[in-house]
Biopython code that builds the backbone (N, CA, C, O; Angstrom):
import numpy as np
from Bio.PDB.StructureBuilder import StructureBuilder

atoms = [
    (1, "UNK", "N", (4.953, -6.343, -13.797)),
    (1, "UNK", "CA", (4.072, -5.635, -12.396)),
    (1, "UNK", "C", (5.219, -5.212, -11.276)),
    (1, "UNK", "O", (6.029, -5.888, -10.641)),
    (2, "UNK", "N", (4.922, -3.763, -11.316)),
    (2, "UNK", "CA", (6.009, -3.072, -10.152)),
    (2, "UNK", "C", (5.768, -3.634, -8.944)),
    (2, "UNK", "O", (4.854, -4.439, -8.767)),
    (3, "UNK", "N", (6.663, -3.204, -7.929)),
    (3, "UNK", "CA", (6.688, -4.003, -6.807)),
    (3, "UNK", "C", (6.194, -2.956, -6.065)),
    (3, "UNK", "O", (6.263, -1.772, -6.394)),
    (4, "UNK", "N", (5.423, -3.633, -4.513)),
    (4, "UNK", "CA", (4.592, -2.714, -4.521)),
    (4, "UNK", "C", (4.867, -3.033, -2.998)),
    (4, "UNK", "O", (5.147, -4.155, -2.577)),
    (5, "UNK", "N", (4.727, -1.676, -2.086)),
    (5, "UNK", "CA", (5.003, -1.388, -0.323)),
    (5, "UNK", "C", (3.633, -1.156, -0.041)),
    (5, "UNK", "O", (2.733, -0.466, -0.518)),
    (6, "UNK", "N", (3.841, -2.342, 1.340)),
    (6, "UNK", "CA", (2.718, -1.793, 2.180)),
    (6, "UNK", "C", (2.823, -1.700, 3.571)),
    (6, "UNK", "O", (3.671, -2.094, 4.372)),
    (7, "UNK", "N", (1.717, -1.058, 3.683)),
    (7, "UNK", "CA", (1.802, -0.777, 5.748)),
    (7, "UNK", "C", (0.859, -1.201, 5.773)),
    (7, "UNK", "O", (0.027, -1.329, 4.875)),
    (8, "UNK", "N", (0.823, -1.698, 7.579)),
    (8, "UNK", "CA", (-0.377, -1.871, 8.213)),
    (8, "UNK", "C", (-0.788, -1.453, 9.542)),
    (8, "UNK", "O", (-0.093, -1.876, 10.465)),
    (9, "UNK", "N", (-1.625, -0.821, 9.784)),
    (9, "UNK", "CA", (-2.114, 0.100, 10.665)),
    (9, "UNK", "C", (-2.027, -0.952, 12.399)),
    (9, "UNK", "O", (-2.498, -2.085, 12.498)),
    (10, "UNK", "N", (-1.560, -0.452, 13.164)),
    (10, "UNK", "CA", (-1.200, -0.986, 14.879)),
    (10, "UNK", "C", (-2.669, -1.600, 14.953)),
    (10, "UNK", "O", (-2.718, -2.466, 15.826)),
    (11, "UNK", "N", (-3.685, -1.437, 14.400)),
    (11, "UNK", "CA", (-4.318, -2.513, 15.300)),
    (11, "UNK", "C", (-4.817, -3.581, 14.214)),
    (11, "UNK", "O", (-5.744, -4.391, 14.213)),
    (12, "UNK", "N", (-4.019, -3.313, 13.475)),
    (12, "UNK", "CA", (-4.409, -4.078, 12.087)),
    (12, "UNK", "C", (-5.648, -4.529, 11.395)),
    (12, "UNK", "O", (-5.927, -5.618, 10.895)),
    (13, "UNK", "N", (-6.244, -3.544, 11.481)),
    (13, "UNK", "CA", (-7.591, -3.379, 10.715)),
    (13, "UNK", "C", (-7.524, -2.612, 8.999)),
    (13, "UNK", "O", (-8.381, -2.563, 8.117)),
    (14, "UNK", "N", (-6.347, -2.177, 9.049)),
    (14, "UNK", "CA", (-6.278, -1.610, 7.393)),
    (14, "UNK", "C", (-5.047, -1.163, 7.350)),
    (14, "UNK", "O", (-4.371, -0.703, 8.270)),
    (15, "UNK", "N", (-4.742, -1.337, 6.081)),
    (15, "UNK", "CA", (-3.302, -1.661, 5.209)),
    (15, "UNK", "C", (-3.488, -0.453, 3.729)),
    (15, "UNK", "O", (-4.430, -0.332, 2.945)),
    (16, "UNK", "N", (-2.069, 0.343, 3.812)),
    (16, "UNK", "CA", (-2.018, 0.362, 2.474)),
    (16, "UNK", "C", (-1.153, 0.259, 1.639)),
    (16, "UNK", "O", (-0.022, -0.057, 2.007)),
    (17, "UNK", "N", (-1.407, 0.474, 0.396)),
    (17, "UNK", "CA", (-0.079, -0.590, -0.821)),
    (17, "UNK", "C", (0.490, 0.601, -1.714)),
    (17, "UNK", "O", (-0.459, 1.062, -2.349)),
    (18, "UNK", "N", (1.640, 1.259, -2.000)),
    (18, "UNK", "CA", (1.930, 2.138, -2.649)),
    (18, "UNK", "C", (2.712, 1.185, -4.319)),
    (18, "UNK", "O", (2.207, 0.065, -4.245)),
    (19, "UNK", "N", (2.980, 1.194, -4.696)),
    (19, "UNK", "CA", (2.118, 1.367, -6.274)),
    (19, "UNK", "C", (2.568, 2.650, -6.902)),
    (19, "UNK", "O", (2.045, 3.763, -6.865)),
    (20, "UNK", "N", (4.423, 1.937, -7.898)),
    (20, "UNK", "CA", (3.853, 2.857, -8.917)),
    (20, "UNK", "C", (2.896, 2.891, -10.430)),
    (20, "UNK", "O", (2.234, 2.000, -10.961)),
    (21, "UNK", "N", (3.040, 3.699, -10.661)),
    (21, "UNK", "CA", (1.769, 3.522, -12.059)),
    (21, "UNK", "C", (2.528, 3.680, -12.891)),
    (21, "UNK", "O", (3.262, 4.650, -13.080)),
    (22, "UNK", "N", (2.411, 2.605, -13.551)),
    (22, "UNK", "CA", (2.901, 2.036, -14.808)),
    (22, "UNK", "C", (2.826, 3.349, -16.001)),
    (22, "UNK", "O", (3.800, 3.656, -16.688)),
    (23, "UNK", "N", (1.680, 3.933, -16.074)),
    (23, "UNK", "CA", (1.572, 4.680, -17.438)),
    (23, "UNK", "C", (2.551, 6.439, -16.603)),
    (23, "UNK", "O", (2.551, 7.491, -17.242)),
    (24, "UNK", "N", (2.873, 6.385, -15.944)),
    (24, "UNK", "CA", (3.889, 7.165, -15.772)),
    (24, "UNK", "C", (4.524, 7.246, -16.485)),
    (24, "UNK", "O", (4.829, 6.324, -17.242)),
    (25, "UNK", "N", (5.201, 8.963, -16.539)),
    (25, "UNK", "CA", (6.378, 9.164, -18.026)),
    (25, "UNK", "C", (7.611, 9.071, -17.055)),
    (25, "UNK", "O", (7.902, 9.917, -16.209)),
    (26, "UNK", "N", (8.255, 7.959, -17.301)),
    (26, "UNK", "CA", (9.620, 8.436, -16.556)),
    (26, "UNK", "C", (10.751, 9.687, -16.693)),
    (26, "UNK", "O", (11.354, 9.945, -17.735)),
    (27, "UNK", "N", (10.921, 10.473, -15.290)),
    (27, "UNK", "CA", (11.147, 11.709, -16.071)),
    (27, "UNK", "C", (11.104, 12.845, -15.858)),
    (27, "UNK", "O", (11.768, 13.844, -15.581)),
    (28, "UNK", "N", (9.670, 12.274, -16.154)),
    (28, "UNK", "CA", (8.361, 14.135, -16.028)),
    (28, "UNK", "C", (7.965, 13.802, -15.294)),
    (28, "UNK", "O", (8.490, 14.048, -14.208)),
    (29, "UNK", "N", (6.862, 13.073, -15.345)),
    (29, "UNK", "CA", (5.690, 12.628, -14.832)),
    (29, "UNK", "C", (6.009, 11.466, -13.687)),
    (29, "UNK", "O", (6.517, 10.463, -14.189)),
    (30, "UNK", "N", (5.785, 11.389, -12.040)),
    (30, "UNK", "CA", (6.485, 9.715, -11.608)),
    (30, "UNK", "C", (5.318, 10.314, -10.393)),
    (30, "UNK", "O", (5.591, 11.259, -9.652)),
    (31, "UNK", "N", (3.953, 9.549, -10.355)),
    (31, "UNK", "CA", (3.380, 8.835, -9.985)),
    (31, "UNK", "C", (3.166, 7.588, -8.924)),
    (31, "UNK", "O", (4.064, 6.786, -8.669)),
    (32, "UNK", "N", (1.690, 7.537, -8.276)),
    (32, "UNK", "CA", (2.030, 6.167, -7.385)),
    (32, "UNK", "C", (0.779, 6.275, -6.885)),
    (32, "UNK", "O", (0.247, 7.127, -6.172)),
    (33, "UNK", "N", (0.461, 5.438, -7.294)),
    (33, "UNK", "CA", (-1.286, 4.596, -6.558)),
    (33, "UNK", "C", (-0.810, 4.216, -5.220)),
    (33, "UNK", "O", (0.166, 3.654, -4.723)),
    (34, "UNK", "N", (-2.297, 4.952, -4.718)),
    (34, "UNK", "CA", (-1.905, 4.806, -2.905)),
    (34, "UNK", "C", (-3.290, 4.379, -2.651)),
    (34, "UNK", "O", (-4.231, 5.173, -2.609)),
    (35, "UNK", "N", (-3.424, 2.777, -2.437)),
    (35, "UNK", "CA", (-4.613, 2.195, -2.075)),
    (35, "UNK", "C", (-4.907, 1.717, -0.767)),
    (35, "UNK", "O", (-3.998, 1.250, -0.081)),
    (36, "UNK", "N", (-6.352, 1.797, -0.247)),
    (36, "UNK", "CA", (-6.225, 1.802, 1.049)),
    (36, "UNK", "C", (-7.540, 0.675, 1.329)),
    (36, "UNK", "O", (-8.717, 0.632, 0.973)),
    (37, "UNK", "N", (-6.610, -0.222, 2.196)),
    (37, "UNK", "CA", (-8.089, -1.869, 2.247)),
    (37, "UNK", "C", (-8.496, -2.006, 3.550)),
    (37, "UNK", "O", (-7.696, -1.745, 4.448)),
    (38, "UNK", "N", (-9.732, -2.413, 3.826)),
    (38, "UNK", "CA", (-9.925, -2.909, 4.995)),
    (38, "UNK", "C", (-10.075, -4.466, 5.308)),
    (38, "UNK", "O", (-10.597, -5.406, 4.708)),
    (39, "UNK", "N", (-9.569, -4.360, 6.195)),
    (39, "UNK", "CA", (-8.987, -5.962, 7.237)),
    (39, "UNK", "C", (-10.113, -6.645, 7.834)),
    (39, "UNK", "O", (-10.274, -6.366, 9.022)),
    (40, "UNK", "N", (-10.973, -7.503, 7.312)),
    (40, "UNK", "CA", (-12.071, -8.371, 7.906)),
    (40, "UNK", "C", (-11.528, -9.609, 7.896)),
    (40, "UNK", "O", (-11.112, -10.214, 6.908)),
    (41, "UNK", "N", (-11.546, -10.071, 9.332)),
    (41, "UNK", "CA", (-11.353, -11.263, 9.475)),
    (41, "UNK", "C", (-10.678, -11.551, 10.670)),
    (41, "UNK", "O", (-11.172, -11.226, 11.750)),
    (42, "UNK", "N", (-8.817, -12.546, 10.529)),
    (42, "UNK", "CA", (-7.598, -12.427, 10.537)),
    (42, "UNK", "C", (-6.613, -11.912, 9.175)),
    (42, "UNK", "O", (-6.846, -12.003, 7.970)),
    (43, "UNK", "N", (-5.537, -11.393, 9.838)),
    (43, "UNK", "CA", (-4.734, -10.384, 8.489)),
    (43, "UNK", "C", (-3.899, -11.521, 8.228)),
    (43, "UNK", "O", (-3.220, -12.031, 9.119)),
    (44, "UNK", "N", (-3.924, -12.035, 6.784)),
    (44, "UNK", "CA", (-3.665, -12.513, 6.187)),
    (44, "UNK", "C", (-4.148, -14.312, 5.495)),
    (44, "UNK", "O", (-3.545, -15.058, 4.723)),
    (45, "UNK", "N", (-5.395, -14.447, 6.174)),
    (45, "UNK", "CA", (-5.783, -15.508, 5.857)),
    (45, "UNK", "C", (-7.118, -14.935, 4.092)),
    (45, "UNK", "O", (-7.211, -15.237, 2.902)),
    (46, "UNK", "N", (-7.683, -14.195, 4.898)),
    (46, "UNK", "CA", (-8.463, -13.517, 3.462)),
    (46, "UNK", "C", (-8.110, -12.265, 2.707)),
    (46, "UNK", "O", (-8.457, -11.380, 3.490)),
    (47, "UNK", "N", (-7.730, -11.812, 1.876)),
    (47, "UNK", "CA", (-7.266, -10.492, 1.257)),
    (47, "UNK", "C", (-8.053, -9.196, 1.976)),
    (47, "UNK", "O", (-9.085, -9.156, 2.644)),
    (48, "UNK", "N", (-7.383, -8.452, 1.669)),
    (48, "UNK", "CA", (-8.100, -7.552, 2.840)),
    (48, "UNK", "C", (-9.235, -6.838, 1.081)),
    (48, "UNK", "O", (-9.124, -7.228, -0.081)),
    (49, "UNK", "N", (-10.470, -5.419, 1.833)),
    (49, "UNK", "CA", (-11.383, -5.412, 0.560)),
    (49, "UNK", "C", (-10.734, -3.681, 0.314)),
    (49, "UNK", "O", (-10.863, -2.734, 1.090)),
    (50, "UNK", "N", (-10.084, -3.707, -0.920)),
    (50, "UNK", "CA", (-9.704, -2.377, -1.515)),
    (50, "UNK", "C", (-10.807, -1.419, -1.764)),
    (50, "UNK", "O", (-11.470, -1.298, -2.795)),
    (51, "UNK", "N", (-10.928, -0.528, -0.266)),
    (51, "UNK", "CA", (-11.809, 0.992, -0.386)),
    (51, "UNK", "C", (-12.434, 1.950, -1.721)),
    (51, "UNK", "O", (-13.421, 2.041, -2.452)),
    (52, "UNK", "N", (-10.587, 2.815, -1.356)),
    (52, "UNK", "CA", (-10.030, 3.827, -2.081)),
    (52, "UNK", "C", (-8.323, 3.673, -3.044)),
    (52, "UNK", "O", (-7.394, 2.889, -2.845)),
    (53, "UNK", "N", (-8.408, 4.280, -3.614)),
    (53, "UNK", "CA", (-6.857, 4.831, -4.610)),
    (53, "UNK", "C", (-7.066, 5.762, -4.984)),
    (53, "UNK", "O", (-8.152, 6.261, -5.276)),
    (54, "UNK", "N", (-5.746, 6.286, -5.058)),
    (54, "UNK", "CA", (-5.117, 7.521, -5.024)),
    (54, "UNK", "C", (-4.039, 8.125, -5.905)),
    (54, "UNK", "O", (-2.893, 7.896, -5.518)),
    (55, "UNK", "N", (-4.126, 8.612, -6.649)),
    (55, "UNK", "CA", (-2.996, 8.971, -7.541)),
    (55, "UNK", "C", (-2.129, 9.891, -7.001)),
    (55, "UNK", "O", (-2.639, 10.998, -7.170)),
    (56, "UNK", "N", (-1.130, 9.981, -6.466)),
    (56, "UNK", "CA", (-0.249, 11.283, -6.325)),
    (56, "UNK", "C", (1.000, 10.886, -6.408)),
    (56, "UNK", "O", (1.534, 9.784, -6.286)),
    (57, "UNK", "N", (1.578, 12.451, -6.739)),
    (57, "UNK", "CA", (3.373, 12.507, -7.299)),
    (57, "UNK", "C", (3.618, 11.686, -6.143)),
    (57, "UNK", "O", (2.875, 11.416, -5.199)),
    (58, "UNK", "N", (5.161, 11.236, -6.473)),
    (58, "UNK", "CA", (6.370, 10.432, -5.940)),
    (58, "UNK", "C", (6.316, 11.207, -4.902)),
    (58, "UNK", "O", (5.840, 10.943, -3.798)),
    (59, "UNK", "N", (6.829, 12.207, -5.275)),
    (59, "UNK", "CA", (7.294, 12.932, -3.784)),
    (59, "UNK", "C", (6.710, 13.276, -2.533)),
    (59, "UNK", "O", (7.366, 13.646, -1.560)),
    (60, "UNK", "N", (4.981, 13.102, -2.575)),
    (60, "UNK", "CA", (3.535, 13.097, -1.962)),
    (60, "UNK", "C", (4.062, 11.929, -1.140)),
    (60, "UNK", "O", (4.592, 11.969, -0.030)),
    (61, "UNK", "N", (3.700, 10.450, -2.236)),
    (61, "UNK", "CA", (3.372, 9.482, -1.773)),
    (61, "UNK", "C", (4.541, 9.262, -1.181)),
    (61, "UNK", "O", (4.158, 8.273, -0.555)),
    (62, "UNK", "N", (6.015, 9.409, -0.763)),
    (62, "UNK", "CA", (7.687, 9.417, -0.002)),
    (62, "UNK", "C", (6.982, 9.707, 1.720)),
    (62, "UNK", "O", (6.980, 9.086, 2.782)),
    (63, "UNK", "N", (6.419, 11.054, 1.196)),
    (63, "UNK", "CA", (6.087, 11.967, 2.485)),
    (63, "UNK", "C", (4.924, 10.972, 3.206)),
    (63, "UNK", "O", (4.900, 10.465, 4.327)),
    (64, "UNK", "N", (4.139, 10.921, 2.276)),
    (64, "UNK", "CA", (2.057, 10.015, 2.765)),
    (64, "UNK", "C", (3.023, 8.462, 3.872)),
    (64, "UNK", "O", (2.745, 7.941, 4.952)),
    (65, "UNK", "N", (4.007, 8.265, 3.000)),
    (65, "UNK", "CA", (4.566, 6.474, 3.849)),
    (65, "UNK", "C", (4.935, 7.042, 4.549)),
    (65, "UNK", "O", (4.174, 7.037, 5.516)),
    (66, "UNK", "N", (5.854, 7.692, 4.712)),
    (66, "UNK", "CA", (7.301, 8.124, 6.287)),
    (66, "UNK", "C", (6.259, 8.682, 8.177)),
    (66, "UNK", "O", (6.409, 8.412, 9.368)),
    (67, "UNK", "N", (5.337, 9.496, 7.378)),
    (67, "UNK", "CA", (4.028, 10.123, 8.284)),
    (67, "UNK", "C", (3.755, 9.145, 8.573)),
    (67, "UNK", "O", (4.031, 8.892, 9.746)),
    (68, "UNK", "N", (2.798, 7.543, 7.436)),
    (68, "UNK", "CA", (2.306, 6.623, 8.489)),
    (68, "UNK", "C", (3.022, 6.232, 9.339)),
    (68, "UNK", "O", (2.738, 6.233, 10.537)),
    (69, "UNK", "N", (4.449, 5.692, 8.665)),
    (69, "UNK", "CA", (5.723, 5.148, 10.085)),
    (69, "UNK", "C", (5.115, 5.679, 10.769)),
    (69, "UNK", "O", (4.119, 5.304, 11.389)),
    (70, "UNK", "N", (5.902, 7.137, 10.746)),
    (70, "UNK", "CA", (5.956, 7.508, 12.256)),
    (70, "UNK", "C", (4.817, 7.525, 12.900)),
    (70, "UNK", "O", (5.119, 7.629, 14.089)),
    (71, "UNK", "N", (3.283, 7.468, 12.754)),
    (71, "UNK", "CA", (2.099, 7.313, 13.353)),
    (71, "UNK", "C", (1.791, 5.449, 13.998)),
    (71, "UNK", "O", (0.745, 4.991, 14.458)),
    (72, "UNK", "N", (3.167, 4.724, 13.785)),
    (72, "UNK", "CA", (2.751, 3.380, 14.319)),
    (72, "UNK", "C", (2.557, 2.925, 13.340)),
    (72, "UNK", "O", (2.356, 1.719, 13.483)),
    (73, "UNK", "N", (2.485, 3.304, 12.117)),
    (73, "UNK", "CA", (2.012, 1.592, 10.784)),
    (73, "UNK", "C", (2.747, 1.234, 10.446)),
    (73, "UNK", "O", (3.439, 2.099, 9.908)),
    (74, "UNK", "N", (3.301, -0.069, 10.382)),
    (74, "UNK", "CA", (4.511, -1.152, 10.373)),
    (74, "UNK", "C", (4.788, -1.555, 8.907)),
    (74, "UNK", "O", (3.778, -1.807, 8.249)),
    (75, "UNK", "N", (5.628, -1.628, 8.466)),
    (75, "UNK", "CA", (5.738, -2.456, 6.636)),
    (75, "UNK", "C", (5.484, -3.485, 6.498)),
    (75, "UNK", "O", (6.568, -3.985, 6.798)),
    (76, "UNK", "N", (4.979, -4.140, 6.305)),
    (76, "UNK", "CA", (4.330, -5.854, 6.269)),
    (76, "UNK", "C", (4.435, -6.337, 4.649)),
    (76, "UNK", "O", (4.944, -5.636, 3.775)),
    (77, "UNK", "N", (3.921, -7.517, 4.453)),
    (77, "UNK", "CA", (4.012, -8.030, 2.930)),
    (77, "UNK", "C", (2.823, -8.234, 2.219)),
    (77, "UNK", "O", (1.862, -7.625, 2.686)),
    (78, "UNK", "N", (2.608, -8.919, 1.218)),
    (78, "UNK", "CA", (0.783, -9.520, 0.745)),
    (78, "UNK", "C", (1.287, -10.441, 1.058)),
    (78, "UNK", "O", (2.170, -11.039, 0.444)),
    (79, "UNK", "N", (0.763, -10.738, 2.168)),
    (79, "UNK", "CA", (0.989, -12.693, 3.084)),
    (79, "UNK", "C", (-0.240, -13.486, 2.243)),
    (79, "UNK", "O", (-0.299, -14.714, 2.297)),
    (80, "UNK", "N", (-1.446, -12.522, 1.283)),
    (80, "UNK", "CA", (-2.637, -13.245, 1.478)),
    (80, "UNK", "C", (-2.658, -14.063, 0.177)),
    (80, "UNK", "O", (-3.386, -15.035, -0.027)),
    (81, "UNK", "N", (-1.655, -13.477, -0.778)),
    (81, "UNK", "CA", (-1.046, -13.539, -2.504)),
    (81, "UNK", "C", (-0.126, -14.642, -2.506)),
    (81, "UNK", "O", (0.098, -15.185, -3.588)),
    (82, "UNK", "N", (0.449, -15.063, -1.458)),
    (82, "UNK", "CA", (0.700, -16.120, -1.297)),
    (82, "UNK", "C", (0.708, -17.494, -0.440)),
    (82, "UNK", "O", (1.535, -17.898, 0.378)),
    (83, "UNK", "N", (-0.475, -18.063, -0.900)),
    (83, "UNK", "CA", (-0.639, -19.513, -0.079)),
    (83, "UNK", "C", (-0.139, -19.936, -1.163)),
    (83, "UNK", "O", (-0.103, -19.369, -2.255)),
    (84, "UNK", "N", (0.475, -21.515, -0.690)),
    (84, "UNK", "CA", (0.513, -22.455, -1.707)),
    (84, "UNK", "C", (1.868, -22.226, -2.354)),
    (84, "UNK", "O", (2.057, -22.928, -3.348)),
    (85, "UNK", "N", (2.539, -21.666, -2.124)),
    (85, "UNK", "CA", (4.116, -20.770, -2.637)),
    (85, "UNK", "C", (5.084, -21.142, -1.514)),
    (85, "UNK", "O", (6.239, -20.717, -1.528)),
]
sb = StructureBuilder()
sb.init_structure("model")
sb.init_model(0)
sb.init_chain("A")
sb.init_seg("    ")
for serial, (resi, resn, name, xyz) in enumerate(atoms, 1):
    if name == "N":
        sb.init_residue(resn, " ", resi, " ")
    sb.init_atom(name, np.array(xyz, "f"), 0.0, 1.0, " ", f" {name:<3s}", serial, name[0])
structure = sb.get_structure()
């Protein structure tokens, strides 16, 4: 599976996951999935409820990622799947 990149909003109520679309043709069309999820309860205890997924050009995905960082979102990891590791 491709490496995913996660951001969390300043209120810790929403996350975004950026992951390369495996079906992209390298060098021709590269797309990223941008998933949005809501955090219900304590961050890291339960996985977020993923509410939307969009597929965008990789350059647009980078632009979205950078804009979110500029608006106070922070890098995070997928902590809810690391239980017991």
